[in-house]
N, C-alpha and C positions, 0 to 999 in steps of 0.2 A: 516393784516392778519395773519393768525396762522402761529408758525414756523413751517418750513419745515426739513426733514429728511434728512439724506444723504442715498440719494438709495442703494439699494442692486443692486451688479454688476454681472448679472447671470454668466455671462464667468468669471469668479472669482474661483477657486478652495481652499478649505478650508486650507492644507496648504501652499497657498497664503497668504490667511487671518491671519493666525498664525504667520507665516514672519515677518506681518505687526504689530501686537500684540506684538510680543516680542520685536520688533525695539522702540515700542510703550514705554512699560514698561522699557527698557534700559535707554529710553531718559529721563522720568520720573521721575527715578529711583522710581520705586513702591515697590519694595520690600521693601525697606530702610524706606517709608514713610508709609509702612502698620504697620513695627516695632514701628515706633515711633509715631503714632496716638494710638498705647495702653497706658494703663499707668503703671508704674513699681508695683504699687499695686495690677496687677491684671498678678501674673506670670502665668508661662503655662509650665512646664518643661517638653521636647521630648530628650530622648536620640536616637543618629543618629549612628546604628553600622557601625563602620570602616570597607568599603570594601577595596581589594588590588587594587593596580593601575597597576598592571602587566598585565590585561587583561584588552579586554575593555569590556564596559557594553553588557549583553545579556536580553533575555526577563525576566529571574528570578530579575534581578536587575530592573528594568523595572517594575515589578509587585510590589516589595516591595519600592520601591522609588513613585511611585501614590501613593500608602496606606502612606507612609510617608508624602505625601504633601496633602491629602484628610483631613486628620485630624488637622496640625498645619492649615492648611487654614481656617479649619470651627471655631475652637476654636478663632481665631483670629477675624473672621468677630462675633464673639461670645463677643467681647471683650477683648480675654485675650491676653498679649505680648507674645509672644512664639518665642523665638530666635531660627537658626536653622545652627548651624553651622556645615559644613561638615566635615568627619573625615577620615583620612589617615591608612591602619595598613599597616605598613612600615616594620617589624620587620619578621621573622621565615621563614620555609621554601618553602614558594612560589616564594619568593626574591632570597635564596639562593642558591637553586635549578637550577634555570637559570643563575647566575651567572657561578653556577660550570660551566654549559653545555655550557654557551657561551665559556668559560675561556677555556675549553678544558680538567679539573681538571677531573680526576676521582675517587678522595676518600679525607678522610678527611687527606691524610699522605699528597698529593702534594698539600689540599690547605693551610697548614702549611709550606711548602719548599717554595712556593709563597709568603707567610706571610701574618698574620692576617691583616696587616694593608692593606696590597693591598687589600686583599678580601674584606675586610670590605669597604672599601672607592667605590671599584667599586659596589659592594650593594647598596651604599647610593647614586650613581650617576646614576644604574640604575630603582631604588624603582619604583622613580613617573615617569615612562618613558611614562605611559598614560595618565596624569591628563588632559591634553590638549582635546583629546578625549572624556575623562567623562564630563568637563566641557560642550561641547562643547552638549552633548546629553542628558545629563539632562537639560541643559539649553532648548533644543530642545522641551524635553516633557513636558514643562513648568511648571516644578518644582520650587520651591523656596527656596533656599539654599544661606549661605554665605560663601563661598571657602574662601574669603579674612580670615573671622575669624575662621576658623576653626582648627584643631589639626594637628599633625601628631605624630603616637606613636614614630619616632626615635628621637623627639625633647629633650632637654635636660629637661626642663621644664615636659615633660610627664613621661621621665623617673626616674627623681627625685620624682617625687611625689609615682611611680608603687616602689622605695625603702622604701618611707614612708609606703605604704598599706603593701609590705613584714614583714617589722619591727613590724608593730602592730600583724599579726599573727604570727611571732615570740615571739615577747612576750608573746603572750598567752599560748603559749606551742603547737602550732598546725603546726606545721613547725618541722619536723626531715629528718635525713637523713636516708637511710637503703638500704640493701641490699632485694632488690623483684623483682621477675618475671614481666619484663616490655615487648611489644609489641615493639621490636626493628626493625628500617628499616636500613638495611645492606647498602643500596643505597647512603642514608643520613648519617650514621653511629650518629644515634640517636633512643632514646625511644620516641614514641608516646604517647598520653595518650589513655585514654578509649573510649573520644568520637573521637577524630581522626581514631581510629580504625576501629570504626564501621563503619565509609564512606566507605571501601575499599574492604569489603566482596566480593566473585565472586568465581565464581566454576572453582575450577582446580582438574588435575588429579594426582594424590597420590602413593606410592606402600602400600601395606596392606604385612603385613611379618609376619609369626608365625616362630617362632626361638626356636632352640633345645637348653637346659641347662639341661646340665647333674649333678644330684643332689649328693653331697658326704657327702654323711651317712652311720653309721655302723651299723645302724638299718636294719637287711633284709627285713621289709617292703617296706624302700625306695631305700637300696642299688640299684646301677647300673640302677635305673633307671631316667628318665629324666621329666622335666616338661615344657610342652608347653606356649613359652610368646609371647603376639602379640605386636604390634608398627607397626606406620605410619609414625614414623621418625627415618630411620634408621641412619640417620646424626648425631643424640646424642646417637649412642651405645656407640662408645669409654668413653663416660663420664657415662655409667650402674654403678652402686653399689648395686643393689638392686630389689627384684624381690616384689612385691604385690600380697596378694590375698586376697580373703574376706573370713573372721573369720567363720560365719554362713552358709558357702555355703558347698554343699557335693561337692568334686572332686573325679572323678575315675582314676582310672591305666588300659590302656588300650595297649594292647599286639599286634603289631602288626611286622610282618616279623622277629621275634625272640625280639624285643625291646619293653620296656614299657612306656609308657607316661600316664605323670599326667594331664590331663586337669579337670574344672567344668562340675560337670553330665550335667548340662544342655546345655552344648557345646559343649559337642563329638559329636551331631550328625553331626554337622559342618564339622568335621575334618576327620569323620570314617563313612561308608556308613553301617557299621554292624557294631559297635566296639564289640571286646572282652574283656570285663569288666571282670578283673584279681582281681582285690582290690578297696576299698572306703575307702576316709578318710574324714575329714569336713579340713576347710582351716585354722582351727586353730591350727590342727595334723601338719599341714605345717610347721608351723611359727617357726623362729630358723635354719630351717635347711641352711645348706649352699649349694653353686652350684659351679660350671666348670665358671669363666669370659671367655667373649668373649673378651677381650682385658686386659692389666694389663699396658697401656701407662700411668693410672693416678698415680699411685702406690707413683713413685718417687715425687711426689707431695703432699702427703697428710703424714700426723701425726702416729703414731703407734696406737694410739688411737681410729682413723679414719678406718684406715686399718682393725682391728678389728673388726669393724661393718659392715665391707663391704660386697657384696657378699653374700647376705642373704635375705633369705623370710621374711617379716615383711607383718599382715594383715592392712588393711587401707578399711575404708566405701564406698570409692570411687570407689572400682573394680568394674566394668559391668557385670552382668549376661546376657547379651543381646545383645554384640559384642563380638569379637573375643573368645582367649581359657578361659579367668577365673583368667590369670596372667597377671600382667604387669609390663614392663620394668620402672625403677626408675631412670633417669639422674635428681637429685636434680637443677642441673645449668639449666634447660629447660623445665620448666614447673613449672605452680601454686603447684599444689598437688603434683608433686616430690618434691619441693623446700620443702613444709611445714613438710612435713615426713623427707625428708634430716634432715631440720634444727630439728626438734623431736626428733631425733634419733643419733644425731652429726655426721654424712656421711662426710659432709665436701662439697667441691665443687669442680667441675674441667669444664672451658671455658678452649675448645680450639681455639677460635674463635676469631680472629683479627675486629677490627672496622668496618670492610668493611663483616664483615659475613664468611671469607674465615679463613680454618685450616691454622696453625702455625707449627711453628717446633716443638712444642710437640706432633701433630703427623705428623710423616714424612711421612706414607705412602699416605698422602690424603694433605700433604703443599701446601697450593696456592689455591686450590679448593674451591669453595663458598658450605657452608652447601647442600641446596637443591641440589646442583650441583655434591656432592659426591656420592648422593644416591643411583646412580645404579654401581659405583666402591665399595664399602662397599657392598654393596647385592653382588656380584659378589666374593669377598673374601670370604664370610659366606659361599656361596656355595661352595666355595672349600675348605673350613674348615668342611667343612657337618655339619653345625648350621642352615642349613635353613631349617624346615619343610614345608615350603607353602609360595608361594609367588605369590601375585594379585596387581591389578591396582584397584582402586576405584575414583570416582567423587565424593568431595563434597565442601561446600561452605567453605572459608578461606578466613584470613584479608591480604587485599595486601596495599604495602604502599600508602597512597591515594593521595602521590603527583608524585611516579615514575612508581607505579604499581606493585614495587618488591615485591614476598611473602614475609612476614613478622616474624622472628624468635620471639620465648619468650626465653628469657634470664633473669638469673639473673643477676641485676645490682645494683650499688649502685648510688640510685637518690636520689633527694631532692622531700620528698611529706608534701601537706596538709591534716592534718589531720581531716578527716570527722567526725569521732565519738570522736574528744575532746571536751570538756567539754569550755564552753563560758558563763559569766556570764556578764548579760545588765546593765544599769545603775541603775534600780530598785533593783538590787541584785538577780535577779533569775538567778538560773544558770540550764543548759543545753547542750545537746551536741549540735555543731554545723547540724550534721542531723536532728537533734529535732527542732531546732530554723527555718531550711529551709523547714520541713515539716507544721512546724504551719503556716509560714508567706506566705506562697504560699495557704493556702487556705481565704487569705484574697485577692489574687489577681484576679484583671479581666481577665479569657482569653479566648479569641473567638478565636476558638469557645469554649465552656466552657467543653467539656469532653477532651482538652488536660489537664486542670487543675488536675484530681486525674486519668489521663490515662496517654498518652502517658511521659509527663512530672512527674506527680506526680510518677510514679511507677520508672521511672530513679532517681530520687532525694530521695526517699524510698529506693532503694537500692545502693544507691551509693557508692561508693569506696573513700579510699584515693588517690589524686590526684598528679599522677607525675608530676610535675612543672618544672622541668629542663630538658635541652636539651644537647646533649653534641654537639653545634653549635657554632657558631661565632656571625653571626648577629643579633641581640637581647640585651635588656638589661640585663645585667649581674648580676647573684643573689649574693647580697651586703654581704657577709659572710665570713670575714676571717677566715683561721682555722690555730693555733699553732700544731705544730710537737705532743704536748702531747694531740690534739681534742680539745683544750679550744678553744670555738666558739666567735666572734664578730660578730652583726648583726649590719647595719650601714642602718639608714634609712632618712638620706640626705648627701646633698655635705658641710654642715654646720659640721654635727656630722664627714665626714673622714677630713676635714680639723683641727680639732679640737683634731682629734687622729694622726693624720700622719702633718700637716703644709703643706699640698698640696692642691689648691684648684683647683678645675677640670673645665673647661668650656665644656667640652664632656664626656658624662658618655659610652660610649662605650669601649666593649673589650678591644680593641687595646691602650688605654689612661690606663683604671682603671687595667687591669693586672701588669702595673709597682709599681701600688703602694702597700707598704710591710708597717703593722700594727706593730711597736714598742711599747710592754709595757708589766712592771714587767721584764724583762730582756725575752722578751721572741719575735720571729719574728712569724708573722699572715699575710699569704699570701691567695690572696682571690681563692677561691673556684671556678675552669674556668668553670663551666657550664653559661649557659646564661639563661632565663625564658623561659617557652612555651607561644611563643605570646597570647595564650588564657588569659594566667593570665594578660596580657596587655590590650586585651581586657576588658576583666572583671573588668578592673579599673579605664576603661575612664569615668563613672561618677565622679571622682575625679582629676587624673590625667589631663583632659580631663581643668580644672580647673587649673592646679596647687594647686590642693588643696591637705595637708591644708597651705601652705607656701604664697599662695592669696588666694582671694576669699572665705575664710571660713564661714563667717556669709551667705553668699550667696548660697553656695554649701550646706548648713546645710538646709537654708530656702527652699530649691526646691530638695532636698532630701525628698521619693523616688520621681524617674520620673513620671507623669502624664500619660506617653506614650509612648510604644515602638510598634516595629514591623518589625518582618523578616520572613523569611521563616519556613519551619518548620523541616528542617535538622537543625536548631540552637536550638532546645529542646535539644541537645548535646551538643550545641557549647554555644554560646553568650548567650542565654537565663540562663545557666547552671552557669557559670563563674560568670555572675553578682550576680545570687543567691549566690553563697557560699561566693563571697566575701562579698555582702551586708549585709550577718547575722553574718559572722566573725566578719566584724568591727562594726558595731551598732546593727546587730539581728534585722534586717528589712529587709522587701522585697526591693528588688535595681527599682522597676518600681509597679505602680497602676493597667494599665490595659496594654495589649499586643494581638495585631492581628497576628496571624498567618497563613500564607498564605502557598499553596498547592504548589508543585511543576509544572515548566510547561516542557510540555513533546512536540515531535515533533506531527504532524497531524495524522500519524500513532499509535502513544501512544508509541514509541519508545523512546529516551535518545535521545534529540538534539545535535545533533555531529556536528562540523565544516566539517569534514573531510568528512562526507557523505551529507553534504550540505542539510539537510532535513529540512531546514525553511529559513523561507525571512530574509535573513541581516536587523537589526532592522534600522539603521537608511535610507536605502532606501526606507522600508516601510513607515518608517514618511514621504517619500516628497512625496510617491504618496496617503497615506490617510490621512494623518496627524499625529498630535500626539492626540487629544483629542480622536478620534475614538480609539485607540490603548489602551488609559486610560479606556473608557468604558468598551472596549468588553475584557481587563482582570479582570475589578474589576465587571462585571457582569454575571461571573461565582462562579463556584465550588471552585477557589480556594480561593474563600474570608472563603471558612469551611475547609481550611487546606487540599483538597483534591484536584488529581493529573488536570490538566489543559491541555488538546490537543489543542496545539497553532494552528490557523487554519486564515489563512489570508485572506477566502471569509468571517469567522466572522466577522471579523474587516470591511471587505467591506460591511456587512449586518447590523453594528452597523450605518453607514454612511447614509445607502437606507433609513432605517426604523427611525431613532430616528433625527440622525442629522439635514438631509436632509429635510425632514417636520420641520423641526422648524425653519431652517432659511427660508422653501417656507413661512411661515406664518407669519414672521417677513418681508420679502418681500412684503406680501399681504397688510400688516398693511402699510409699508411705502409707498408700490404704491399708496393704497387706499388714505392715510388720504394725502398725497401730493398734488394728483388730485383734493379732494375736495377742499384742502386749496387755490391751485391756481387758483379754480374757483370764490374763494368768498363763496363758500356751506358749510365750516365749524365755525360753533364758538364756538369750544371745542379748547383748547390749553393742551398741553402735562404736564401732571402730574394732571390738575384738575380732582377733584371728582365731577361725577355724578350719583348720587343713581341709580340705576335702577330697573325699576318691572318687567324687559324682566325675564323669566324663564331660558330661557337658560344663564343670566349672572348672573342671581344668584345662578346657579350650578355651572359654573366654578369658583366662586369665591368662594363660598362655598368648591370647592375641591382643589382648594388653600392651603385654610384656612387647610384643613386635613392633606395636605404633608407638608405645615409648621410642624404639630405637628406630624407628624410622624417622619418626619427625627429628630425632635427637641431629640424624647422618642428614635430612635435607635442608634442615633450617641454618644447621651448621653450613652448610654449602648457598646457601639462602635461596634454594627451589621452592618456592614457596607452592609451585604449580605440581610442587610432587605430594606436599602436604595436603593440601584439601582435600583431596581425592581419598587419599588414606584414612582419613578422619571421616569424610561421610561412608565410607563403605566400612569402619569400625561401627560407627552408630548401625547403620542398616544389620552387622553382625549382631550386637544388643539387643536390637530391640523387635529387628525380624526373626531371630532365630533363637537366641540366647533366653530372650524373656517369653516367646511363644510358646516353648519346647519344657520352660519351666516352670508354667505355671500351676501345672496339677502338685508339684512341691508346696509352694506356698498355700494352696488353697486346702491340702489335707490335713484333719483335726489331729493324728498325731503329732505332737512334741517331741521327733526324734532328731538324732546327729544330721540326717541329711537335711532336715528341714533347715537348723541352725547353718547347715554349711550353703545352701542357697541364701539365707538372709545375709551372713560375712561374706560369701561371694558379688553380691549383687552390690554390698554397701559400699564394697572397695573399688567394684568398677565404676558405678556413680561417679564416687568422691573423685577416682584418677580420673575420669572424664570431666571432670568438673575443670581440674588444674590443666588437663590437655588442651581443652576445648578454649581455656582462659582469655588467650591471646586472639583469639579467632571471632568468637561470640560471648566477648566481655562481658554482658550483661545479664545472659541466660547463665553462664558458668557461674557468676557469682550469686544468683540465685538458688542455684542448685546447690551450691556449696553453703548458704548460710542456713539454707534448710537441714540439711542434713549434718554439718559440721559447727557451724560460727551457734547457732541457737541452741546444742545440745551440749556445749563444750565450751565455756566461756576462758579455757586457757589456749584454745586453739587461735590460730591470727586471725585478724580481725575482719581479715580481705582474701579473696582465694586469690589476688592477685600478689600477696604478701606472701602465701607457698614457694615451696620450692617445685618446679618443674619434674614432676616425676622421670626417673630413668629405669631403664627395664633391668628386671631384677630377674637374674639369670637362671635362679632355682623357681622359678614359675615359667622358664619358655618349653615349649615342649613342642620342637618343628615337624616330628611326627606324624602327633594329633590334628595339629594345626591343619595337616596337607592329607589328614586320612576327613578330618570333618570338611576340607574343601573341596576332595571326590565326591563327598554325599552330597556336599549343597551344589557342587557340578550335577548330578543323577537327578538330584529333584526338578532343578530347574530345565533340564532333559523331559523330565518327565511332563512335567507344566508347558513349556513350550508346547511338545504335542498333542496336549489337550487343548491348547488354545488354536494350535493349528488346522485342529477337526472338528472346533465346537462342543468337545464335552467338556463342562463345565466343573469345579473344583469339585464340588459338592456331589458331583458324582459316582457311586464306586465303579472301579476296576475290579476284574476277576481277577486276572493275573497279569505280571509283566514280568519277560524274561530278562535276563543279564550277559552280559557276552564280559566278561571280566577282561582287560588288554595285556594282562597281568598278573602274578603272582599276588602284589602287594595291594592289588584292583581287588582279586578275588575274597581275600581276606577281608578289606574292608568292606564291604559287599556283605559279605557273609555275617559278619560280627554285628553291624549295621543293620540287618535285613529290616527288623520290629522297626527301626524310627523312620529308614527310607518308605515304609509300606505304609503308613500311619500319614506322613509328612503327603504321600501321592495318593493316599485315601484309594490304596490298592489290597486287595486282600493276599496275593501270593505271590513268592516270588520264585523264579525258577533260573536255573544257569544251565549257561551251555559254552564249548569251552572254543566253538569255531561260527563265528557268525555265518558261513555262508550254509548251514545246515538251515539257516531262520530267514535269508536273506542271499539275493543273488548281488554281487558285486560286478561293477563297472566302469572303468576307468574315462576320463577324458582328458589332455590337456589342457593346464591353468595355463591360460598364453602369456596374463603379465607375471609371475611366477619365473616362466624362461625366459623373458625376455630380463627380466631383475637377474639375471647371472649375469648377464652384461652383452655384448655383441657377439662374439662368435655363435652362442646358443642360441639367437635373433635371426642369425644368418641360416642356421639350420635348423629352423621351427619346422618346416618338412618333414624331415627324418626324424626329429622326436616326436613330435605328431603321429606320425606312421607306428612309430612304436607303444608309445602308449596307448595308442587305441587299440591294438593287439593285447593287452595286458590280458594274463587268466586270472582269476582270482587268488591263486597263491603266491603270482608273483604282486600283485598289489598288498595283497599281507605283508610280503617280504619288504615290500618297501616302505608302509607303513609301521614296520621292526625296524628300520633303520638302515636299511639295506639301498643300493644304489645301482644305476642301470650305466653303464661304462663304453664311452662317445670316445672317438678318437679325441677331440675336442673338450672333451670335460665328463663329466658324470651327473645326473639329475635324479633325483631324490622324491621323497615324497612331495617336496613343496612345490613339485612341480604337475602336480596331480589335483584333478577334482572326481573326488569318488561319490558313484550315485550308488543309491541301494535298491534293489527294488524287492517289494515286500507283497507277501500272499494277502488276498482281502480281507477285513479286519482284523488286521493290524496295522499299527503305527510305528517307526521306527526314527530314531538319532543315534546320534555317535558323536563323544569326543574325544579326546585324545586318552582318557582312562575304559572310557566304556562302552558298547555300543546294548540299546538300550531298548525293546519293543511292548508296546502295550496291544492288551486284547482290548479290542474299541467293543464289543459285544454285549449291548445290552439287555438284561436280562428281568423277569418281575422282582424278586428277591434283589438286587441293584437299586431297581428304582425307590422299591421303599425305603431302603436305606437312603437314598437321596432327599426323600420327600422330607425324611427324620432330621437331613442337616439341614436343609430350608429351613425347618421348622426351626429349629435351633439360633438359624440368623435371624430369622425374623423377633424370637422371644431378646437375643441380646440386642437388636436396633430400639425394641422397645425399653430398654431397661437404661439406655442411653437416651432415648424421649424423654423419660421419667425424669432424668438426675438421679438414678440409683449408685451407689458407691461400689465397689467393684468387691467388698464384703458382704453385701446386702442380700439376705436371703429371701425368695421370695416365692409367692405360689399361682400356680398357673391354671387360668381357666379354658375350656378347649370346647368346642363344637363342629361338627361337620356332617353332610350328608355322604362323604366320598369314603364307602368302607375300602378302599385303598388305601387312603390316610390314616383309616381307625387301625389298620394292621400295621401299618409304619408304624404309629408311636406305640403300640401294642409290643412288637418285636424290637424297640431300642427306646424304653421307658429310662430304663437307666440313664443309659448315654444323655440323654435328652436333659435329664433330672441334672447330672456332676457336670455338663458344661452350661448351664443357665443358673447352678444355684438355685436352684428350687429344692424347698423340700416339701412341694405337695403338688400333683397335679392330680385335678379332677373334669370331667366331661358333665357341658351344659346340657339341659334336656333341649335349649331351644339358641338360637344368634342373638335375641334379642340383649341389647344393651354391651353386646360385643363387637370388636374391632372387627371387621370381614378382610380377608388376605388369600393367599394361596401360599403351596408349597410345590414346585415342579408342575404347575397346573392343576394342581388337588387343591378345589376353596375347604375353605375352613374360616372359624372367627374366634377370636383370644381375648383374654386379659389378664394382667397380672396385678397383682399387689404385693407389696412386703409383708413378707412372713411375721 
């Protein structure tokens, strides 16, 4: 007897199935076996970007994690060895701000009072708070990663490699320390990088202040007059050193209430309703004039040379003629353009703020107030002094701290930078700037979607500025530079190098250990610079630091670099993708990765940002338990998110995947197993699992050919990393199997004869389901495993223990049949048209139609319609098919212009729209048909064809028509009594089938049916269609009851009846 398969338990849910599969993987150590089964000679490198473990996984993590699981699984099944170590980001602002809040520390001073050692050790104890939850969720999502062989950025070995990376950059001349205007977080007391700043933009209301500056001049033209100056940052006014005007702009002197005010001519209307202009000059004429300062607070901190140059008007190109008064307040300590101008003029700096962004005793009037907090008080003071001309507020987009939400301040700070325009020479002796290497090597990367390469990412690196890589914080990798009092620097690149310089070997490289080390050399003492690295520098060092390169694994890292694949969200074009690119080009003048998939952002169902406080999304772990992980995986990857577009998350969408894809596939497995086991138990089967039977059945050949096309497409698209083309193809193929092949093949499995056709049906469906389990394995790893276990492993002890240890199916050229696939596609297209006509005209599918008329649009189509006629009629529940050569016999054709199609052809066509429309509106039926056949209409400016037409078909009453590129189809919708009785019979079959499901009958269970009805129409319908009813419902007996007692009441197309069923 043929081997029996494990029966599918209908009451079992997908989450229950998945839990069993996870247990199986744990028991068999399947992940390790999949790695061990692939040779070292076929390496594939995957970098997994490290998340912070200070929060729980969200849908963005699930999406990225699913992509990161699919690709390594696929390449493993293609024979590659794909290690997947999981990493943790441990340092930086996320954990520091969390600990700071937990300990109730208001700022840097309180951290220092507590002790950096205590603060850092608290960070160490808290940073892996949610690793258990991460492990649970990642495992439950069916993702295979190695947590035990992963890396942590706070590990000594990792940090030492970060030191090595920095030292390489330092030795290449790419590192410098200097004053630059930096976005600064007063809440965290540290500058932020440009890409961190870009994460925090949001609207806020700020003052718009126009101030009066009296001019100090002996020139009669300017004596006794004032200049109007605009600012939106009143808190920077105590640091005002200059005013900037536009050299080539005209300025006018407006007299009002006996006072004179200079303002840019184009801006006068913004301040004066009817300006009384009494004089004019160019901006260059104002240059060099002195003015009365608002404050002299900074004078005590300036040199004589600096003071001599201050409180003067200068010209600058950045002065705008679109807003303000055309004169700009300059505070070199607080603004990029201000800083550059101040530096070029030697004005000096004056920053009266402390590390928390509060005024110090340098500005006694506002001591202790935060910068933005002091705005109102400063404005009130200036109003009292008569220096405010106009005070308004405005709303604008402004950067806020991405961790705390506090507005950032732009301050001149001494920080460490990596020079993006610094020169780097590669191994071949070619010298280019780092930016040039980055731009050039980026062109070799396969970005998915492709537009990111030259778009979002390409533009970002082309305009990249020097990277501020230091943070004035505590919990991070210390910057390994020791500085003497005379400014001499020593950069250290390893623990051994530091030991050679000091005699001390460290077991921990964190700040509270390293800061104690002093280097003594050449009679000088070198102390470490106090900053730590931006944690993005650590993330960018991950390819090397995760393997402790170059201290260990040197050959392994160099052979496996750059990575074959990485993936993260769109926001990482400013983050991890960028830092990887900077450091790989700085170190090796190579890209860090060959292929990258960029996913979009997941939003709540209403399009808003997902918010814990708003509870506008389902809890991920709870949803997994309701629908299963595979359904969530498929929903996420069958979306625009795979094209770096936003995705609105929907639980109903996840449930739709279950209903439309997973359940039909699972039912197909159940159908196959139940029928196979029933036939095997009866001895009616002489086919064994895996036995190849060459089928002549067209349906079998089509399904096998479709499977080969799928395998070929998946191979092409996965090689290009275009998952967005793979998943729809898989879903379509599942529909081919479940909604066409299985449904069209059911009677072949149910028939009692044990013939070659039945064996061919079993052999075909078995091969298709097994190959499907392998093709689906990277995408639906849990369900694919269950199918494989049932159909393969549990009946063949020699088979691989897991579907994920199998080879990914390649297309078998001998089973391909393009012509047959196209023929069936034409047939299904015609069937879909027929169903659409029914739906449009509210004619249910169970109502038979007397006839359909088909107009083939070519010889191939005619042959398809004629040879597949019986199948089409059965699918559409139509009794007769008629053929016509010319659809104008059937319908009246007319055409209208397709304006969108015409416009799409270009501006010349859009310009001549009237001419084209007039011609298309006058086309005869023969001319329309000619255009459909590929002919064009020629104009002086070009040609138009069928794509510029909207064809209308006017049909006689009682007919309904639709058309595609292959056929025109018309259905006769007139209903006769005979047709209605047939409909009643089909409705009855449906009710009995539903009853079978309710009673949990198996597919092979035979039944007896008892009926009662007072309707003569119903009785006649049953009598005429008894064989059909019994065959479709697996009924072996159909009897009539004398009364409805004990029977279930129902109706079939409005005809009342009662019935019951029992197992035979």
